[in-house]
PAFI-864031 format. One record per atom (N, C-alpha, C): x, y, z. Coordinates in steps of 0.1 Angstrom, whole numbers, plus 5000, padded with zeros to 4 digits. Layout:
<sites>
XYZ;...
</sites>
This chain:
<sites>
101292496446;100192416448;099992326459;101292246458;101992166471;102192236480;102992326480;103092446488;101992486496;101092536488;099392586497;098592506506;098992366500;098792226507;098992226521;100792236517;101792216531;101292316544;101392456537;100492556543;099692566554;098392496544;097192496551;097392396561;097992306554;098392176569;098692206581;099792316579;100492356589;099492426597;098692506594;097392606600;096692516607;096092426601;095192366609;095692286619;097092256618;097792126630;097892226642;098492416640;098292486646;096892486655;096092516648;094592526652;094292386665;094692276660;094392186665;095192146680;096392186677;097492186688;096692286700;096192416696;095992526705;094492476708;093092396703;092092336704;092492246718;093492166717;093792046724;094592106740;095192206735;095692306753;094292346754;093892426750;092692506754;091592366766;091392246760;090392166764;091192116775;092392106774;093192066784;092892156800;093292256793;093292366805;091992386811;091092376800;089292366810;089092266816;089892126814;089992036823;090392046835;091792056835;091992046845;091892186856;090892306851;090592406856;089392356866;088492276859;087792256868;087492076876;088392026875;088891916884;088591956898;087591816899;087291856917;088391836923;088691876934;089691846946;089391706952;089791616956;089191506964;089991516977;089391496989;090091487000;089891387009;090591267011;090291147016;091091147028;090091057038;090391037050;090490907051;091890847057;092490727057;091790637071;091790527072;091290457082;090590327078;089990297090;089190187089;087790197095;086590157089;085390157083;084690077098;085189997105;084389957113;083590037128;083190027133;082890087148;084390087154;084589977158;085689927168;087090017168;086790057154;088290147150;088290327152;086890327158;086490487159;087690517167;087590647167;088890727177;090090657177;090490567175;091790527173;092790617163;094090607168;095290677162;095090637147;095490547144;095090497125;093990537120;092790607124;091790667123;091390787119;092990867125;092891017124;092491067110;092891037101;092791077084;091391067083;090390967091;089290947087;088691047095;089091057109;088591167120;088691297114;089591347106;089891487101;089191487089;088891427083;088091447071;086191497079;086091397089;084791457093;084291577097;085691607107;085591777111;085691837100;086191847088;086391927078;084791917072;084091837071;082791817067;081791937075;082091887086;081491977098;081892147097;082992197098;083392307094;082692387081;082892277073;081992357058;080592337055;079892247068;078492217067;078292167054;078792067050;078891987041;077391877042;076991887033;075891767031;076591617039;075391527047;075591417054;076391307043;076991237047;077991147034;077091037035;076791027022;076190927016;076790807010;076690697013;077390557007;076690526989;078190566984;078390506969;078690396970;077790286961;078090136961;078790076952;079090156937;080090206929;081490186937;081790326944;082890366947;083890266963;082590236969;082490156979;082890256989;082590356990;083090466999;081990567005;082190677013;080890717019;081390887013;080490977007;080791066999;079991197004;080891317002;080091437001;080691536996;079691616991;080391736981;080291856984;080991946983;081092116988;081992206978;081792306979;082792426975;083592506982;084692506985;085692576990;085792686981;085092836986;085392936978;084792886963;085392876954;084792846939;085392736935;086292626945;086692526944;085892366947;085592296938;084592216940;085592096951;084692036963;085491946967;084591856969;085391736973;084491596972;085391506983;084891506995;085291447008;085091287005;086191197004;085791067004;086190947018;085390847020;085890777030;085790667028;086790587021;086990477015;086290317030;085390247023;084690157033;084990037032;086590027028;087189907030;088289937038;089089827046;089889817054;091289897048;092189937060;093190057057;093789977040;094489877041;095289797033;094489817021;093289857015;092489857004;091889957005;092690077008;092090207004;091990226987;093090176981;093190236970;092090196959;091590086961;090390036955;089590156952;088790236965;087690326965;088690476956;089690506959;090290616955;090090626940;090690496931;090890466919;089390526914;088390456918;087090526915;086790656908;087590736917;087390866914;088190956910;089690876909;091090946904;091790866896;090990906882;091390836870;092190866861;093090956862;094390986858;095391056863;096591036862;097891106869;097291246866;097091336860;096791476863;095891496870;094691416873;093591396881;094091426898;095191306901;096091296912;096591426917;096491486907;097091666912;096291706924;095391656921;094491736932;093591646941;094591546945;094291456954;094891496967;094191496978;094491526991;094591417000;095291347002;095091267016;095391247028;094791257036;094691287054;094691157059;095991137066;096490987075;097491017082;097390927092;098190927104;099590907105;100790957109;101990917111;102390947124;102590787128;103590757139;104990817143;105390837134;106790877133;106791067135;105491127139;105391277143;104891227155;105491347160;104491407176;103191417173;102891417185;101191447187;101291597183;100291637176;100391787170;100991877161;101891767156;102591817145;101891757130;102291847124;101391797108;102191867096;102891767089;103091807078;102391807060;102891857053;102191857037;103391787029;102991707022;104491667014;103891617000;103891606990;104091546975;105091456971;104391366964;105291306955;106291256961;105791206973;106891086983;106190926983;107190876989;106990706992;106090706999;105590577005;104290577013;104890547027;106090547028;106890557043;106490437050;105990317042;105090217052;104190227053;103190317050;102090307055;101090267045;100490137054;099290047042;098490127033;098090247038;096690277034;097190367020;098390447024;099090497016;099590437002;100290347005;100690226997;099390166987;098590146993;097590086984;096990186973;096890316978;096490436970;097890406956;098790446959;099690446949;099890356939;099790256946;099490086936;098390116928;096990156932;095690146927;095890266915;096590386917;096190516910;097690516901;098990416905;100090436895;100790576896;100590626909;101590766909;101690786923;102690846924;103090916941;102491056937;102591106928;102491256929;100891336933;100891276942;099491356950;099991416963;099191456968;099591566983;098791456992;099891497002;099391447017;099191507026;098491497038;098691597052;098791477059;100291457067;100191367081;100491427095;099491357098;099091417112;099891327122;100491377133;101491287140;100391267152;101091127157;099791067165;100591017178;101691017178;102690967188;103291077201;103091017213;103691107220;105191137220;105791247229;106691307228;107491267240;108691317236;109491337250;109791477252;110491527261;110991647264;111691737255;111691687248;112591767237;111291777223;110091697224;109291697214;109591607206;110391517206;110391447195;109991287198;109191247188;107691137188;108791037194;108090977206;108390847211;107890727201;108490637196;107990567181;107990427189;106490347185;106990207191;107790107183;108290007187;109589967180;108689777178;109189727163;108489587166;107089627161;106989537148;105589517141;104389497149;104489407162;103589367171;103389547176;104189567185;103889697193;103189837183;103889837174;103289927162;101789907160;101289777155;100189767154;099389767165;099689767179;098989757190;098689927192;099989997191;100290147191;099190207185;098790187171;098290277160;096590207162;096590087164;094890077166;094590077182;095390157189;094590187203;094390317203;093590377211;092390467209;093690577216;093090667216;093790807222;093590817235;094390867244;094490917261;093691017265;092991027277;091791137275;092491267272;093691287277;094591457277;094991477265;094991337257;095591347245;094491407232;093291347237;091691397228;091991557228;091991617239;091891797238;093091837231;094091727227;094791827214;094391817202;093291717201;092991657188;091991827180;091291897191;090691987187;091592077176;092592087185;093592217178;094292167167;094392037165;095191947150;094291997144;092791967148;091791987135;092192127130;091992207138;092192367132;093292367120;094292297121;095392327118;095192237103;094592167103;093992037091;093292177083;092192217089;091392287083;092092387074;093692517082;093692577075;095092527067;095292407068;096292357060;095092327043;093992287046;093292247033;093192367027;092692487035;092092587028;093592657020;094792637025;095992697021;096192607007;095892527006;096292386991;095192436985;093992486988;092892486974;092892606977;093292726981;093192866978;094592916969;095992856977;097192926972;097692816966;097592696966;098392606961;099592496971;099592436963;100592336971;101792406977;102692486973;103892506975;104092616983;102692706984;102892786997;102492727006;101592617007;100992567020;101892497024;102992437017;103792357019;105092427029;105092547025;105992647027;105592707042;104492727045;103692757056;103692677066;102792567063;102292457076;104192357079;104792307071;105792297075;106892307080;106992507084;107392567085;107292617103;105792457105;105392517121;105892427126;
</sites>
């Protein structure tokens, strides 16, 4: 009798584990991609280098003919939802200042597993204008918006699309400003007219990068984009 009870218990335990695995698989399959564009919400910051991530998400929304962004009071962010092929995607633009970006992201990314489908697009003055890099599970690199997100969701394990915003020298290396005051003045400054022309090309590459991530996965996307 005891052996029969033990066998029944083991069978039911296996069934329970299988059910949990199936639930987990379904949960991860239907999780929404969250694409966040970092920047400052006030008009005075529009078209500045530091708002490049935010600008790129607007471009993505136009490309996919997404519904107009609507302000969500609970999240304190502008939201628009679409599908890229069969994948659900939510665009989010935090309506907080850059260093508080994590407050909004935390409302839509509520677990470490969900963070794996988070894509954060932001400016990187360590890269020359036109350069694009995809990274995963890295530190903030001193970027205040990214640091805020990492602290809020308690993980670094999410995707970033870093967009270069610095002019380059003859060798194609970014001319990086030095000193906090100079860096702040630079990133809060607007692009020069000749640089604005390059933003259209950059936007196309961001669109391609997002499609690769969503359709092919992060590893292939990083391999293809970072090689360029």
